[in-house]
Structure formats: C-alpha cells, structure tokens
C-alpha positions as CSV (number, residue, x, y, z in Angstrom):
1,M,70.0,88.2,102.9
2,R,71.3,90.6,105.6
3,T,70.0,90.2,109.1
4,P,69.3,93.0,111.5
5,T,72.4,91.9,113.5
6,R,74.6,92.5,110.6
7,H,73.2,96.0,110.1
8,Y,73.7,96.7,113.8
9,R,77.3,95.6,113.7
10,L,77.9,97.6,110.5
11,S,76.4,100.7,112.1
12,L,78.5,100.2,115.2
13,W,81.7,100.0,113.2
14,V,80.8,103.1,111.2
15,I,80.1,105.0,114.3
16,F,83.4,103.8,115.9
17,A,85.3,104.8,112.8
18,L,83.7,108.3,112.8
19,I,84.5,108.8,116.5
20,L,88.1,107.7,115.9
21,I,88.5,110.0,112.9
22,L,87.1,112.9,114.8
23,A,89.3,112.2,117.8
24,I,92.4,112.1,115.6
25,L,91.4,115.4,113.9
26,V,90.8,117.1,117.2
27,M,94.2,116.0,118.6
28,A,96.0,117.1,115.5
29,T,94.9,120.7,115.6
30,P,96.6,122.9,118.2
31,A,94.4,124.7,120.7
32,Q,94.4,128.5,120.4
33,F,94.0,130.4,123.7
34,S,93.2,134.0,124.0
35,P,94.4,135.8,127.1
36,Q,91.4,138.2,126.8
37,A,89.0,135.3,127.0
38,A,90.7,134.1,130.2
39,G,89.9,137.5,131.9
40,A,93.5,138.9,132.0
41,S,93.9,142.6,131.8
42,D,96.1,144.4,129.3
43,S,98.4,145.6,132.0
44,A,99.2,142.1,133.1
45,L,100.3,141.0,129.7
46,Q,104.0,141.1,129.2
47,S,106.0,140.2,126.1
48,V,108.3,137.3,127.0
49,T,110.9,136.1,124.5
50,P,110.5,132.3,124.2
51,T,113.5,130.1,124.6
52,P,114.5,128.3,121.5
53,T,113.5,124.7,121.4
54,I,114.9,121.8,119.4
55,D,112.4,120.3,117.1
56,P,112.5,116.5,117.4
57,S,110.8,115.9,114.1
58,E,112.7,115.5,110.9
59,V,111.6,117.0,107.6
60,G,110.2,114.2,105.4
61,S,109.9,111.7,108.3
62,T,107.1,109.3,107.8
63,S,107.4,107.1,110.8
64,G,104.0,108.1,112.2
65,I,102.3,107.5,108.9
66,V,103.9,104.0,108.7
67,I,102.7,103.1,112.2
68,L,99.2,104.3,111.3
69,A,99.2,102.3,108.1
70,F,100.2,99.1,109.9
71,A,97.4,99.7,112.5
72,I,94.8,100.2,109.7
73,V,96.0,97.1,107.8
74,G,95.8,95.1,111.1
75,I,92.3,96.3,111.8
76,I,91.2,95.3,108.3
77,V,93.1,92.0,107.8
78,L,93.0,90.5,111.3
79,P,89.2,89.9,111.3
80,V,89.5,88.4,107.8
81,I,92.2,86.0,108.9
82,L,90.2,85.0,112.0
83,R,87.0,84.4,110.0
84,W,88.7,82.6,107.1
85,K,87.9,79.1,108.3
86,D,84.3,79.9,109.0
87,W,83.9,81.3,105.5
88,A,85.6,78.3,103.9
89,A,83.4,75.9,105.8
90,R,80.2,77.7,104.7
91,G,81.4,77.6,101.1
92,K,81.9,73.9,101.2
93,Q,78.4,73.3,102.8
94,S,76.6,75.3,100.2
95,R,78.1,73.3,97.3
C-alpha cells in the first residue's frame, strides 16, 4: 500500500520534471523583440546590414542530444542502483 510520503515524493518529482521541461522549452525558443514596443520612433530606426557570422553548429550534429540522453539515463538509473540493496534485502525478508 502506498503511503502519503510516497505520493508526496511522486508529486514533487512530477512538478520538478514539469518545471524542467518548461525551462528547456523557454530557453529553446528565441525571444522576439519589437522596436515599437520599446518606444522607439520610426525616424530612429535605421536599416543596418548585419555582419556575416560563422555558424558553429554542424548539420546533423547530435552531440547535444547525446548529452541530454546520458543525463536522462543517469537520472533514471542512478536511484535504482543506489536503492538496489534495499530492495533486495526487503525481498529476502518477505520470503
């Protein structure tokens, strides 16, 4: 039977996961600024040609995805490894 402590822990993990997902989504989308919203007048706006920049990313590069995958696996597997002895001991006691 589940105790209130387990429900509390589970709800904390779910809330933490949602906050983490939302933070990642917010950081992934670029901010869009409007000069009109900042109070600039039309006469102050000038067209400036941007200098060409070199894109450091490579097409088809998955290094960020691999790092994120290792982090997710670590978050899931590490607690299982740390609790393995406790679970094994409880299994032997219940037999």
